[in-house]
Structure formats: structure tokens, C-alpha cells
Backbone as CSV, one residue per row, in Angstrom:
resi,resn,N_x,N_y,N_z,CA_x,CA_y,CA_z,C_x,C_y,C_z
1,MET,17.244,-1.023,-20.535,17.186,-1.057,-19.068,16.291,-2.201,-18.609
2,ASN,16.814,-3.038,-17.726,16.034,-4.106,-17.122,15.495,-3.652,-15.773
3,ILE,14.264,-4.034,-15.474,13.632,-3.676,-14.208,13.174,-4.944,-13.509
4,ALA,13.423,-5.015,-12.201,12.970,-6.145,-11.393,11.849,-5.694,-10.471
5,ILE,10.824,-6.514,-10.381,9.737,-6.291,-9.437,9.857,-7.341,-8.348
6,VAL,10.143,-6.881,-7.143,10.354,-7.791,-6.015,9.034,-7.923,-5.269
7,GLY,8.336,-9.040,-5.527,7.005,-9.254,-4.978,5.960,-8.999,-6.048
8,VAL,5.593,-10.044,-6.803,4.701,-9.858,-7.956,3.259,-10.159,-7.543
9,GLY,2.678,-9.223,-6.779,1.290,-9.341,-6.362,0.444,-8.275,-7.016
10,LEU,-0.521,-7.750,-6.270,-1.408,-6.717,-6.805,-0.629,-5.513,-7.313
11,ILE,0.201,-4.923,-6.441,0.925,-3.707,-6.819,2.010,-4.017,-7.846
12,GLY,2.856,-4.985,-7.525,3.947,-5.322,-8.437,3.452,-5.804,-9.783
13,GLY,2.426,-6.655,-9.773,1.887,-7.166,-11.021,1.242,-6.085,-11.863
14,SER,0.545,-5.147,-11.207,-0.092,-4.051,-11.943,0.948,-3.110,-12.541
15,ILE,2.062,-2.924,-11.834,3.183,-2.165,-12.403,3.708,-2.883,-13.639
16,GLY,3.848,-4.205,-13.520,4.334,-4.991,-14.647,3.453,-4.858,-15.875
17,ILE,2.136,-4.921,-15.677,1.201,-4.775,-16.804,1.435,-3.451,-17.522
18,ARG,1.542,-2.377,-16.740,1.678,-1.052,-17.349,3.029,-0.873,-18.041
19,LEU,4.109,-1.323,-17.417,5.435,-1.150,-18.017,5.580,-1.985,-19.280
20,LYS,4.872,-3.097,-19.339,4.878,-3.888,-20.574,4.066,-3.198,-21.663
21,GLU,2.957,-2.586,-21.271,2.135,-1.850,-22.245,2.929,-0.728,-22.900
22,THR,3.706,-0.023,-22.096,4.433,1.147,-22.600,5.805,0.788,-23.166
23,LYS,6.182,-0.503,-23.029,7.503,-0.968,-23.495,8.626,-0.099,-22.910
24,PHE,8.501,0.197,-21.639,9.432,1.102,-20.974,10.804,0.472,-20.749
25,CYS,10.824,-0.840,-20.580,12.110,-1.498,-20.281,12.345,-2.662,-21.241
26,GLU,13.595,-3.076,-21.325,13.949,-4.185,-22.210,13.437,-5.502,-21.667
27,LYS,13.632,-5.707,-20.356,13.205,-6.956,-19.732,12.614,-6.659,-18.356
28,LEU,11.538,-7.362,-18.034,10.885,-7.205,-16.741,11.078,-8.505,-15.967
29,VAL,11.798,-8.411,-14.877,12.164,-9.577,-14.070,11.295,-9.621,-12.817
30,GLY,10.821,-10.802,-12.477,10.085,-10.988,-11.231,10.951,-11.664,-10.194
31,VAL,10.905,-11.155,-8.987,11.563,-11.809,-7.845,10.448,-12.207,-6.891
32,GLU,10.249,-13.496,-6.731,9.101,-13.997,-5.978,9.456,-15.338,-5.345
33,ARG,9.348,-15.420,-4.011,9.724,-16.656,-3.322,8.662,-17.749,-3.461
34,ASN,7.383,-17.366,-3.557,6.301,-18.332,-3.633,6.246,-18.954,-5.025
35,GLU,6.449,-20.270,-5.103,6.529,-20.933,-6.403,5.219,-20.855,-7.177
36,THR,4.102,-20.941,-6.472,2.803,-20.821,-7.138,2.654,-19.443,-7.761
37,ASN,3.057,-18.410,-7.021,2.984,-17.043,-7.548,3.963,-16.830,-8.691
38,GLN,5.103,-17.495,-8.645,6.048,-17.424,-9.756,5.380,-17.894,-11.050
39,LYS,4.736,-19.060,-10.975,4.097,-19.642,-12.157,2.959,-18.750,-12.657
40,LYS,2.163,-18.225,-11.717,1.046,-17.364,-12.106,1.535,-16.085,-12.772
41,ALA,2.600,-15.500,-12.217,3.136,-14.260,-12.776,3.616,-14.468,-14.204
42,LEU,4.229,-15.614,-14.467,4.696,-15.918,-15.822,3.531,-16.240,-16.751
43,GLN,2.575,-17.022,-16.262,1.413,-17.386,-17.074,0.595,-16.163,-17.477
44,LEU,0.476,-15.213,-16.534,-0.306,-14.001,-16.796,0.477,-12.951,-17.579
45,GLY,1.763,-13.211,-17.792,2.589,-12.273,-18.550,2.925,-11.008,-17.795
46,LEU,2.912,-11.084,-16.468,3.223,-9.892,-15.670,4.711,-9.582,-15.710
47,VAL,5.545,-10.616,-15.855,6.994,-10.459,-15.966,7.494,-11.385,-17.065
48,ASP,8.729,-11.149,-17.494,9.307,-11.967,-18.568,9.995,-13.220,-18.036
49,GLU,10.566,-13.097,-16.867,11.236,-14.249,-16.248,11.342,-14.049,-14.745
50,ILE,11.647,-15.135,-14.049,11.834,-15.107,-12.596,13.320,-15.267,-12.288
51,GLN,13.822,-14.424,-11.401,15.208,-14.538,-10.936,15.250,-14.460,-9.412
52,SER,16.362,-14.887,-8.860,16.595,-14.687,-7.433,16.910,-13.216,-7.204
53,LEU,16.789,-12.775,-5.973,17.104,-11.380,-5.663,18.564,-11.082,-5.971
54,GLU,19.426,-12.017,-5.666,20.857,-11.827,-5.929,21.128,-11.640,-7.416
55,ASP,20.497,-12.469,-8.252,20.697,-12.355,-9.699,20.073,-11.070,-10.245
56,ALA,18.922,-10.692,-9.697,18.254,-9.473,-10.154,19.100,-8.245,-9.857
57,LEU,19.793,-8.245,-8.735,20.683,-7.132,-8.402,21.814,-6.995,-9.415
58,LYS,22.206,-8.102,-10.024,23.280,-8.082,-11.001,22.781,-7.710,-12.405
59,SER,21.552,-8.108,-12.708,21.079,-7.977,-14.091,20.175,-6.779,-14.338
60,CYS,19.700,-6.125,-13.281,18.699,-5.069,-13.445,19.199,-3.716,-12.962
61,LYS,18.811,-2.679,-13.671,19.157,-1.310,-13.301,18.252,-0.808,-12.188
62,VAL,16.978,-1.223,-12.202,15.991,-0.749,-11.231,15.349,-1.944,-10.545
63,LEU,15.208,-1.858,-9.223,14.521,-2.889,-8.459,13.405,-2.216,-7.659
64,ILE,12.167,-2.639,-7.928,10.997,-2.058,-7.282,10.499,-3.016,-6.207
65,LEU,10.491,-2.554,-4.965,10.103,-3.412,-3.849,8.617,-3.254,-3.566
66,THR,7.851,-4.310,-3.815,6.412,-4.287,-3.568,6.012,-5.463,-2.679
67,VAL,6.895,-5.797,-1.749,6.623,-6.821,-0.739,6.137,-6.130,0.538
68,PRO,5.593,-6.882,1.523,5.161,-6.260,2.789,6.290,-5.488,3.460
69,VAL,5.929,-4.495,4.266,6.927,-3.577,4.802,7.935,-4.257,5.721
70,ASP,7.534,-5.312,6.436,8.519,-5.989,7.272,9.541,-6.727,6.416
71,ALA,9.115,-7.211,5.256,10.052,-7.851,4.323,11.015,-6.822,3.742
72,ILE,10.513,-5.618,3.457,11.393,-4.545,2.984,12.451,-4.243,4.037
73,MET,12.036,-4.159,5.290,12.993,-3.923,6.384,14.074,-5.002,6.396
74,GLY,13.688,-6.226,6.073,14.634,-7.332,6.123,15.633,-7.364,4.989
75,ILE,15.206,-6.952,3.785,16.084,-7.112,2.615,16.792,-5.841,2.187
76,LEU,16.257,-4.676,2.552,16.782,-3.424,2.007,18.240,-3.150,2.373
77,PRO,18.648,-3.266,3.644,20.060,-2.969,3.965,21.038,-3.820,3.170
78,GLY,20.741,-5.109,3.036,21.624,-5.992,2.271,21.660,-5.638,0.801
79,MET,20.546,-5.194,0.260,20.518,-4.772,-1.138,21.372,-3.527,-1.334
80,LEU,21.239,-2.575,-0.415,22.047,-1.355,-0.534,23.539,-1.651,-0.397
81,ASP,23.878,-2.692,0.336,25.288,-3.093,0.462,25.890,-3.451,-0.889
82,LYS,25.043,-3.958,-1.801,25.538,-4.515,-3.059,25.368,-3.605,-4.266
83,VAL,24.618,-2.507,-4.126,24.363,-1.682,-5.305,25.582,-0.837,-5.675
84,THR,25.660,-0.517,-6.952,26.652,0.445,-7.447,25.876,1.635,-8.029
85,ASP,25.383,1.470,-9.263,24.574,2.526,-9.865,23.102,2.127,-9.986
86,GLN,22.715,0.980,-9.423,21.313,0.551,-9.490,20.425,1.477,-8.647
87,VAL,19.131,1.420,-8.951,18.141,2.219,-8.228,17.167,1.274,-7.531
88,ILE,16.976,1.486,-6.235,16.017,0.685,-5.468,14.842,1.579,-5.092
89,ILE,13.659,1.196,-5.521,12.441,1.966,-5.230,11.576,1.156,-4.269
90,ASP,11.408,1.669,-3.072,10.572,1.027,-2.050,9.162,1.590,-2.143
91,MET,8.173,0.739,-2.391,6.786,1.183,-2.516,5.927,0.712,-1.343
92,GLY,6.546,0.553,-0.189,5.815,0.143,0.999,4.890,1.224,1.529
93,SER,3.976,0.811,2.423,2.927,1.714,2.917,3.324,2.511,4.150
94,THR,4.464,2.198,4.756,4.981,2.986,5.879,6.432,3.333,5.577
95,LYS,6.930,4.424,6.170,8.260,4.899,5.784,9.203,5.185,6.955
96,SER,8.721,5.643,8.087,9.610,6.143,9.135,10.645,5.113,9.567
97,ASN,10.218,3.903,9.884,11.149,2.875,10.355,12.125,2.455,9.270
98,ILE,11.625,2.364,8.039,12.500,1.980,6.924,13.579,3.034,6.711
99,LEU,13.171,4.296,6.682,14.136,5.371,6.450,15.130,5.492,7.602
100,HIS,14.668,5.282,8.808,15.580,5.319,9.955,16.607,4.195,9.864
101,LEU,16.168,3.050,9.375,17.045,1.886,9.277,18.238,2.132,8.358
102,ILE,18.022,2.862,7.265,19.088,3.013,6.258,19.590,4.459,6.141
103,GLN,19.273,5.284,7.132,19.586,6.714,7.003,21.084,6.999,6.865
104,ASP,21.931,6.170,7.462,23.378,6.413,7.403,24.089,5.495,6.430
105,HIS,23.348,4.764,5.625,23.980,3.840,4.684,24.726,4.631,3.607
106,PRO,25.933,4.231,3.284,26.713,4.980,2.276,26.064,5.012,0.896
107,ASN,25.182,4.064,0.609,24.499,4.041,-0.683,23.057,4.533,-0.582
108,ARG,22.773,5.317,0.455,21.422,5.837,0.662,20.884,6.575,-0.569
109,GLY,21.757,7.205,-1.339,21.329,7.982,-2.495,20.714,7.156,-3.613
110,ARG,20.985,5.845,-3.609,20.444,4.989,-4.671,19.050,4.477,-4.341
111,TYR,18.523,4.919,-3.215,17.225,4.455,-2.713,16.167,5.547,-2.841
112,ILE,14.963,5.160,-3.295,13.825,6.069,-3.400,12.702,5.528,-2.536
113,ALA,12.206,6.359,-1.631,11.038,5.992,-0.826,9.794,6.524,-1.515
114,ALA,8.946,5.632,-2.008,7.741,6.032,-2.735,6.561,5.199,-2.259
115,HIS,5.388,5.779,-2.337,4.173,5.051,-1.936,3.043,5.370,-2.897
116,PRO,2.668,4.412,-3.755,1.532,4.634,-4.652,0.221,4.481,-3.882
117,MET,-0.578,5.537,-3.833,-1.849,5.496,-3.106,-2.915,4.866,-3.997
118,ALA,-2.783,3.573,-4.172,-3.693,2.828,-5.037,-3.720,1.385,-4.565
119,GLY,-4.803,0.696,-4.868,-4.892,-0.703,-4.490,-6.329,-1.193,-4.506
120,THR,-6.495,-2.460,-4.229,-7.814,-3.070,-4.059,-7.726,-3.987,-2.846
121,GLU,-8.821,-4.674,-2.555,-8.830,-5.585,-1.416,-8.254,-6.954,-1.748
122,TYR,-7.820,-7.155,-2.994,-7.345,-8.465,-3.431,-5.815,-8.524,-3.436
123,SER,-5.285,-9.723,-3.439,-3.832,-9.892,-3.385,-3.402,-11.031,-4.304
124,GLY,-2.101,-11.101,-4.551,-1.551,-12.136,-5.410,-1.456,-11.684,-6.856
125,PRO,-0.723,-12.427,-7.695,-0.529,-12.043,-9.102,-1.844,-11.894,-9.866
126,GLU,-2.820,-12.779,-9.563,-4.091,-12.731,-10.277,-4.904,-11.475,-9.954
127,ALA,-4.506,-10.752,-8.895,-5.205,-9.508,-8.535,-4.725,-8.321,-9.360
128,ALA,-3.610,-8.471,-10.060,-3.059,-7.364,-10.850,-4.022,-6.955,-11.948
129,ILE,-4.168,-5.643,-12.139,-5.114,-5.129,-13.130,-4.491,-3.952,-13.899
130,PRO,-4.948,-3.724,-15.123,-4.478,-2.551,-15.882,-4.995,-1.254,-15.248
131,ASN,-4.241,-0.204,-15.442,-4.674,1.152,-15.054,-4.975,1.312,-13.566
132,LEU,-4.384,0.474,-12.725,-4.601,0.595,-11.282,-4.141,1.952,-10.776
133,PHE,-3.097,2.501,-11.377,-2.453,3.708,-10.848,-2.872,4.997,-11.550
134,LYS,-3.587,4.896,-12.637,-3.921,6.069,-13.453,-4.623,7.135,-12.621
135,ASP,-4.038,8.334,-12.611,-4.564,9.514,-11.913,-4.527,9.408,-10.393
136,LYS,-3.913,8.364,-9.856,-3.741,8.251,-8.408,-2.474,9.012,-7.991
137,MET,-2.216,9.071,-6.679,-1.095,9.851,-6.153,0.097,8.955,-5.808
138,MET,1.261,9.338,-6.299,2.524,8.728,-5.854,3.160,9.681,-4.859
139,VAL,3.356,9.221,-3.636,3.975,10.051,-2.605,5.455,9.715,-2.521
140,TYR,6.304,10.724,-2.708,7.742,10.566,-2.499,8.079,11.061,-1.103
141,VAL,8.856,10.275,-0.375,9.191,10.605,1.009,10.696,10.857,1.115
142,GLU,11.028,12.062,1.582,12.433,12.479,1.717,13.198,12.290,0.407
143,ALA,12.577,12.693,-0.680,13.180,12.528,-2.009,14.487,13.305,-2.141
144,PHE,14.642,14.366,-1.361,15.854,15.197,-1.450,17.109,14.444,-1.023
145,LYS,16.937,13.297,-0.362,18.084,12.506,0.068,18.516,11.478,-0.975
146,SER,17.780,11.397,-2.073,18.118,10.460,-3.147,18.964,11.157,-4.205
147,ASP,19.824,10.402,-4.865,20.628,10.955,-5.956,19.701,11.446,-7.071
148,GLU,20.110,12.518,-7.731,19.246,13.126,-8.743,18.913,12.162,-9.872
149,ASP,19.924,11.417,-10.340,19.666,10.497,-11.456,18.760,9.353,-11.022
150,ALA,18.900,8.923,-9.765,18.046,7.853,-9.252,16.597,8.327,-9.171
151,PHE,16.407,9.539,-8.683,15.046,10.069,-8.591,14.430,10.239,-9.970
152,GLU,15.208,10.690,-10.935,14.676,10.902,-12.286,14.179,9.594,-12.890
153,ILE,14.904,8.515,-12.628,14.456,7.203,-13.124,13.155,6.799,-12.443
154,ALA,13.098,6.966,-11.120,11.882,6.620,-10.385,10.705,7.446,-10.864
155,ASP,10.937,8.724,-11.102,9.849,9.605,-11.519,9.401,9.296,-12.945
156,SER,10.307,8.810,-13.751,9.912,8.420,-15.115,8.994,7.197,-15.074
157,ILE,9.205,6.316,-14.088,8.303,5.172,-13.911,6.936,5.664,-13.434
158,THR,6.936,6.627,-12.532,5.675,7.233,-12.079,4.922,7.839,-13.259
159,ASP,5.651,8.468,-14.173,5.025,9.026,-15.384,4.399,7.918,-16.232
160,GLN,5.120,6.797,-16.357,4.576,5.674,-17.129,3.280,5.158,-16.513
161,LEU,3.193,5.200,-15.190,1.994,4.737,-14.489,0.868,5.767,-14.537
162,GLU,1.163,6.954,-15.082,0.197,8.052,-15.233,-0.334,8.537,-13.872
163,MET,0.610,8.702,-12.949,0.249,9.121,-11.601,0.596,10.587,-11.358
164,GLN,-0.098,11.184,-10.407,0.269,12.490,-9.894,1.321,12.295,-8.796
165,THR,1.967,13.382,-8.373,3.022,13.245,-7.372,2.834,14.210,-6.208
166,SER,3.322,13.766,-5.052,3.302,14.586,-3.847,4.589,14.295,-3.079
167,PHE,5.055,15.262,-2.286,6.299,15.111,-1.538,6.029,15.341,-0.048
168,MET,6.536,14.446,0.778,6.329,14.539,2.227,7.572,14.069,2.964
169,ASN,7.633,14.406,4.262,8.631,13.756,5.110,8.017,12.484,5.687
170,ALA,8.829,11.690,6.346,8.374,10.367,6.782,7.268,10.450,7.827
171,GLU,7.432,11.345,8.800,6.443,11.455,9.865,5.098,11.910,9.314
172,GLU,5.138,12.881,8.394,3.921,13.393,7.776,3.221,12.289,6.978
173,HIS,3.987,11.552,6.203,3.423,10.467,5.400,2.746,9.424,6.272
174,ASP,3.427,8.950,7.308,2.889,7.868,8.122,1.655,8.314,8.904
175,MET,1.635,9.552,9.335,0.457,10.065,10.034,-0.727,10.158,9.080
176,HIS,-0.503,10.730,7.901,-1.599,10.894,6.951,-2.157,9.545,6.491
177,THR,-1.290,8.584,6.212,-1.782,7.284,5.747,-2.543,6.555,6.844
178,ALA,-2.174,6.770,8.106,-2.935,6.174,9.210,-4.370,6.667,9.197
179,TYR,-4.551,7.960,8.887,-5.881,8.563,8.942,-6.713,8.308,7.687
180,VAL,-6.093,8.166,6.523,-6.887,8.019,5.301,-6.867,6.603,4.723
181,SER,-5.982,5.755,5.225,-5.884,4.401,4.681,-5.965,3.333,5.769
182,HIS,-5.099,3.435,6.756,-5.013,2.363,7.747,-6.279,2.241,8.584
183,ILE,-6.886,3.361,8.963,-8.111,3.307,9.769,-9.263,2.718,8.960
184,SER,-9.276,2.945,7.651,-10.331,2.365,6.811,-10.284,0.844,6.864
185,HIS,-9.086,0.306,6.839,-8.941,-1.148,6.905,-9.287,-1.671,8.296
186,LEU,-8.815,-0.992,9.330,-9.136,-1.413,10.689,-10.646,-1.429,10.918
187,THR,-11.327,-0.391,10.457,-12.779,-0.309,10.611,-13.472,-1.431,9.853
188,SER,-12.986,-1.723,8.664,-13.586,-2.771,7.852,-13.383,-4.149,8.488
189,PHE,-12.181,-4.403,9.016,-11.934,-5.669,9.699,-12.874,-5.826,10.897
190,ALA,-13.021,-4.753,11.670,-13.865,-4.792,12.861,-15.337,-4.994,12.487
191,LEU,-15.804,-4.308,11.441,-17.190,-4.452,11.017,-17.468,-5.879,10.534
192,ALA,-16.534,-6.442,9.785,-16.698,-7.816,9.309,-16.838,-8.775,10.485
193,LEU,-15.997,-8.609,11.500,-16.062,-9.489,12.668,-17.350,-9.277,13.460
194,THR,-17.817,-8.029,13.516,-19.077,-7.734,14.205,-20.230,-8.500,13.565
195,VAL,-20.305,-8.470,12.252,-21.394,-9.129,11.545,-21.216,-10.646,11.551
196,LEU,-19.973,-11.102,11.439,-19.723,-12.548,11.477,-20.113,-13.145,12.820
197,GLU,-19.912,-12.392,13.906,-20.335,-12.866,15.226,-21.853,-13.015,15.274
198,LYS,-22.570,-12.057,14.703,-24.028,-12.131,14.691,-24.514,-13.258,13.800
199,GLU,-23.766,-13.546,12.754,-24.165,-14.603,11.819,-24.229,-15.957,12.512
200,LYS,-23.434,-16.125,13.577,-23.433,-17.401,14.291,-24.821,-17.746,14.819
201,SER,-25.567,-16.730,15.245,-26.905,-16.958,15.788,-28.005,-16.577,14.802
202,GLN,-27.678,-15.727,13.835,-28.662,-15.283,12.850,-28.098,-15.527,11.451
203,GLY,-28.176,-16.767,11.023,-27.470,-17.195,9.815,-27.888,-16.521,8.533
204,ARG,-29.063,-15.855,8.518,-29.552,-15.257,7.270,-29.211,-13.775,7.161
205,ILE,-28.381,-13.280,8.052,-28.139,-11.838,8.116,-27.578,-11.275,6.814
206,PHE,-26.776,-12.077,6.089,-26.152,-11.557,4.871,-27.124,-11.453,3.704
207,GLU,-28.319,-12.024,3.854,-29.327,-11.881,2.803,-29.726,-10.408,2.620
208,LEU,-29.554,-9.628,3.678,-29.937,-8.212,3.631,-28.768,-7.290,3.303
209,ALA,-27.598,-7.867,3.067,-26.397,-7.051,2.832,-26.457,-6.415,1.447
210,GLY,-26.655,-5.105,1.413,-26.726,-4.389,0.157,-25.405,-3.736,-0.201
211,SER,-25.468,-2.804,-1.137,-24.245,-2.172,-1.638,-23.551,-1.348,-0.563
212,GLY,-24.330,-0.741,0.351,-23.719,0.042,1.425,-22.829,-0.807,2.303
213,PHE,-23.340,-1.953,2.714,-22.545,-2.863,3.544,-21.337,-3.367,2.767
214,GLN,-21.562,-3.766,1.527,-20.472,-4.333,0.738,-19.342,-3.336,0.521
215,SER,-19.694,-2.072,0.244,-18.653,-1.066,0.006,-17.898,-0.740,1.293
216,THR,-18.583,-0.828,2.438,-17.944,-0.511,3.708,-17.036,-1.630,4.186
217,VAL,-17.429,-2.866,3.914,-16.717,-4.004,4.497,-15.755,-4.678,3.516
218,ARG,-15.707,-4.207,2.269,-14.917,-4.915,1.252,-13.442,-5.016,1.617
219,LEU,-12.920,-4.011,2.348,-11.500,-4.025,2.689,-11.149,-5.141,3.659
220,ALA,-12.165,-5.734,4.287,-11.910,-6.846,5.205,-11.397,-8.082,4.468
221,LYS,-11.466,-8.061,3.142,-10.908,-9.163,2.351,-9.408,-9.000,2.115
222,SER,-8.836,-7.919,2.632,-7.416,-7.625,2.405,-6.520,-8.614,3.127
223,SER,-5.304,-8.765,2.628,-4.362,-9.777,3.124,-3.803,-9.446,4.508
224,PRO,-3.929,-10.371,5.469,-3.299,-10.153,6.779,-1.774,-10.122,6.700
225,ASP,-1.199,-10.803,5.701,0.255,-10.793,5.533,0.755,-9.404,5.171
226,MET,-0.079,-8.609,4.534,0.292,-7.235,4.179,-0.018,-6.277,5.321
227,TRP,-1.201,-6.404,5.927,-1.667,-5.378,6.838,-1.153,-5.512,8.268
228,THR,-0.863,-6.712,8.722,-0.277,-6.834,10.066,1.055,-6.101,10.163
229,PRO,1.970,-6.262,9.200,3.216,-5.484,9.260,3.005,-3.977,9.172
230,ILE,1.995,-3.532,8.421,1.724,-2.096,8.338,1.326,-1.557,9.708
231,PHE,0.422,-2.257,10.390,-0.003,-1.811,11.719,1.166,-1.855,12.699
232,LYS,2.036,-2.831,12.527,3.221,-2.933,13.390,4.174,-1.770,13.143
233,GLN,4.488,-1.488,11.891,5.464,-0.456,11.567,4.936,0.957,11.814
234,ASN,3.602,1.111,11.790,3.016,2.446,11.994,2.214,2.483,13.290
235,ARG,2.683,1.750,14.276,1.942,1.512,15.522,1.471,2.801,16.199
236,ALA,2.354,3.757,16.379,2.007,4.972,17.131,0.873,5.734,16.450
237,ASN,0.960,5.915,15.139,-0.087,6.632,14.418,-1.383,5.843,14.367
238,VAL,-1.277,4.526,14.241,-2.479,3.687,14.224,-3.203,3.761,15.567
239,LEU,-2.451,3.737,16.659,-3.081,3.853,17.979,-3.750,5.212,18.153
240,GLU,-3.117,6.258,17.634,-3.703,7.606,17.744,-5.028,7.691,16.999
241,VAL,-5.061,7.176,15.774,-6.290,7.269,14.990,-7.360,6.344,15.553
242,LEU,-6.963,5.203,16.091,-7.934,4.313,16.729,-8.555,4.965,17.960
243,GLU,-7.738,5.668,18.730,-8.245,6.348,19.924,-9.330,7.355,19.552
244,GLU,-9.086,8.142,18.510,-10.075,9.119,18.065,-11.328,8.428,17.513
245,HIS,-11.125,7.355,16.780,-12.249,6.620,16.198,-13.135,6.017,17.293
246,ILE,-12.495,5.423,18.275,-13.243,4.843,19.398,-14.010,5.938,20.141
247,LYS,-13.396,7.096,20.283,-14.062,8.227,20.947,-15.320,8.636,20.184
248,GLN,-15.231,8.677,18.860,-16.392,9.027,18.051,-17.501,7.974,18.168
249,LEU,-17.115,6.711,18.156,-18.104,5.642,18.312,-18.766,5.697,19.690
250,GLN,-17.974,5.956,20.719,-18.524,6.056,22.074,-19.484,7.237,22.176
251,HIS,-19.128,8.332,21.500,-19.977,9.528,21.519,-21.353,9.211,20.933
252,ILE,-21.395,8.581,19.750,-22.690,8.304,19.128,-23.435,7.217,19.880
253,TYR,-22.720,6.283,20.476,-23.363,5.268,21.330,-24.101,5.944,22.483
254,ASP,-23.410,6.870,23.139,-24.011,7.569,24.286,-25.257,8.358,23.867
255,LYS,-25.194,9.051,22.709,-26.325,9.871,22.267,-27.539,9.005,21.921
256,ILE,-27.308,7.875,21.267,-28.422,6.987,20.925,-28.978,6.326,22.188
257,GLU,-28.095,5.937,23.087,-28.549,5.327,24.342,-29.460,6.285,25.116
258,LYS,-29.116,7.568,25.091,-29.899,8.579,25.811,-31.060,9.113,24.968
259,GLU,-31.212,8.564,23.763,-32.278,8.990,22.843,-32.218,10.489,22.531
260,ASP,-30.992,10.983,22.435,-30.771,12.388,22.093,-30.595,12.481,20.574
261,TYR,-31.703,12.443,19.848,-31.627,12.356,18.399,-31.307,13.687,17.738
262,ASP,-31.521,14.777,18.444,-31.043,16.062,17.930,-29.524,16.052,17.845
263,ALA,-28.884,15.486,18.868,-27.420,15.381,18.875,-26.932,14.419,17.789
264,VAL,-27.701,13.357,17.567,-27.346,12.410,16.505,-27.399,13.116,15.147
265,HIS,-28.444,13.903,14.942,-28.598,14.642,13.684,-27.420,15.596,13.476
266,LYS,-27.041,16.310,14.531,-25.923,17.249,14.447,-24.612,16.514,14.160
267,TRP,-24.449,15.347,14.759,-23.235,14.529,14.582,-23.108,14.095,13.113
268,ILE,-24.226,13.625,12.544,-24.216,13.212,11.136,-23.994,14.423,10.234
269,LYS,-24.669,15.522,10.553,-24.520,16.746,9.763,-23.067,17.218,9.752
270,LYS,-22.442,17.138,10.893,-21.032,17.535,10.980,-20.158,16.637,10.122
271,SER,-20.471,15.341,10.116,-19.674,14.401,9.312,-19.847,14.666,7.824
272,ASN,-20.984,15.245,7.424,-21.229,15.538,6.003,-20.220,16.513,5.425
273,LYS,-19.490,17.212,6.273,-18.491,18.164,5.780,-17.378,17.479,5.001
274,ILE,-17.325,16.145,5.100,-16.325,15.402,4.339,-16.539,15.613,2.850
275,LYS,-17.730,16.067,2.443,-18.010,16.339,1.024,-17.105,17.418,0.455
276,ARG,-16.553,18.241,1.354,-15.611,19.273,0.859,-14.318,18.639,0.354
277,ILE,-14.026,17.442,0.841,-12.779,16.758,0.484,-13.017,15.681,-0.544
278,ILE,-14.079,14.886,-0.323,-14.397,13.783,-1.221,-15.665,14.131,-1.984
279,LYS,-15.542,14.265,-3.279,-16.686,14.668,-4.118,-17.584,13.460,-4.418
């Protein structure tokens, strides 16, 4: 079985590393428009060869889409037009718009909507790392609409990645990811800009940046090419979580402004309940 990875960056490249380790497929094909990334993917051994998307559809049984979600929206319908028994696995970070786009396609059964809840703040082929997915969660979205044999192939790849699995509908998935993933990035981008603005007048501010700041702001190094489409495709949920986040920030601003430190203490104490979820 030949497998194609469409978009050989952090996610796609890390999948390639693992599938090569386990010798799961005969040939691992990379589909990548950026010529520099093509060369890096081959040099790093993330894939065996580079093909066009058209050729990969002919030569590969499985095609894993790890490009930005707007790119998935652009290529997926045409890919489904051409498949026979191939399996297309979409690993994008949002699902509702994608699933709505292809819901009535006659080859809908050959498509798997999956989202690996794993990643780092880095991008490109050189960002790929071993064991990125180990013990992380693979979310399947509307898996019941996929053909049984197609799902079994996708799930066998999830097994190779040593991931756990969860099943959701599209609305549930997009709402949850807005609250546990997308808001983290939005907050990090905003914090980075807040400090960068201060740096203009206080150039030594980063001398005091310790591990707390670094861990909070590290996501601000994430690719705008990836995250702008995510915010676009998940706009309604992102606006909802931003509204709540802004409300919380305004609340603590008001309490500190009024020097109500008992309220500040209670606010922090209440937030500590997150320990029930995150150990």
C-alpha cells in the first residue's frame, strides 16, 4: 500500500517519520507545492518521493491531507471526484465547513474527517519530530458516514501513530477546539503583541522573560498561514470564546482597578479548579 502525505510540514512530516519507522506502507509519497519544502522533505527522509496531487491519486491507496483548512476546502471536492477505492483522510483543525461542502458527494464514503490533537509552535518539514502523536487524541468526526473499509484503514494509521481515539459530530468538535486550542493561540498572539509594543519604549523588557512568559507566549511563533484559515473557518466559535475571554479580562481589570484584592484572590482560586482537568 502506498500512502501520500499532502502537505509535508510539522504534522505531515511527523506522520511520515512514524510510518517509516513502522514500515506500514510500501512507499510514502509527498505532495508539496513549495519547492524548498520538497527538497527538505526528501533530504530529511520524511517521504520517499515527491509527486503531483494528480499522480498521487493514481499511485496511492491513502491520501492524508495535512495542509491548511482553506486549502483542504479547495482540493477536497476535486479529489473525491476522482477516487474509486482510495481513502482520503482530512486532518484539518476545523470540520463543519469541510463536511458541509462534501456532504452530498457520491464518494463521501471514501473520506475520513480526523483531527490529531497534537502539534508544536513550529512549521515546515524541519519541524517534524518523532513521537509527536504518541498518547495524544485522534478525533474522528462523523465517522459513521465513512465506508467501513475506509475507516478501518484510517484507524490502522491512528494505531501506528500510537494515538487514543474520540468520536464527535462536527459542531461539537469545532466548539471544543475553539475553547481548548484556538483561544490558546489567540491569547498567545495577543500577549506577544502586548509585550512587543512595550519593547518599543523599554528595549530591555525581554531580559526578564522567564519560563512562565516563554511557556505562555510560545504559540505566538505559530504559522499565520495555518491559523488565519482556522479562525476563518471556525469564526462563530472563535468569536464566542473570545467574547467570554474578554469578559474575564475585563472582570479582573475592574477588580484590580478598584483594589478589590479579595475578589482577585477568589477569581484566581476559582481558576485553580482547572487542576481537576489538567494534572
